[in-house]
N, C-alpha and C positions, 0 to 999 in steps of 0.2 A: 536118294541112294538108300537101298534096303539095309536094315539092321539085322545082324545075326548075334546070337548068343551062344558062347561056348561054356561048357563046364570041363574043367581039367582037373584030373586027380593026380597027385604026386606023391612021391615017397621021400621023406626026409633023410638025408644022408650027408656025410662031409662033402661028397663030391657035388650033391646037389646044391649045398651052401655055396659053393665056389662059384656058382652060376648065378647066384642072386644079383650082385652088382651090375654084370653086363645086361641081365634081364631087365632090372629097374632102368637102366639107361634106354634100352629099347622101348620098353612100355611108355616112359615119358616122351620119347621121340614120337610114338604113335599118337599119344594124347596131345601133344602140340600140333600135330598134323591133322587132327580131327578125325582120325581113323579109329581111336578107341574112345568110346563114351564113358563107359563105366568099367572099373576093375576092381575086385575084391579078393582077398585071400583069407582062408581060415586055416590056420596051423592046427587048430584042434581036430579038424576033419580031414586035413590034408587035401583041400580042394581050392580051386580058383574059378572065379566067374568073370567073364569078360564080354562085353557087348561092343561090337565092331560095326563100322560102315564099311561096305564093300559092294562091288557091282555083282558078285556071285559067289557060290560055295568055294570055287576054286581059288579065288583071290583069298578068301578067309583062310583056307588051308595053307596057302603060301605064307601068309602072314604069322600064322601060328607055329609053322614048322621052324622059323626063324628063332 
């Protein structure tokens, strides 16, 4: 299965922080299913890097939109 890497830029705010717990649950789910290989977050640069296993870019976009 092909691997894809995404770099995500985010802005820290109170609204963003309320999304962190459900986001962690979703990422853990994807890790347990073998969809996510690597996941890293830098609060200093407000970026996240994620390596995913997916059939195509469309599947990656669906996963990231969730």
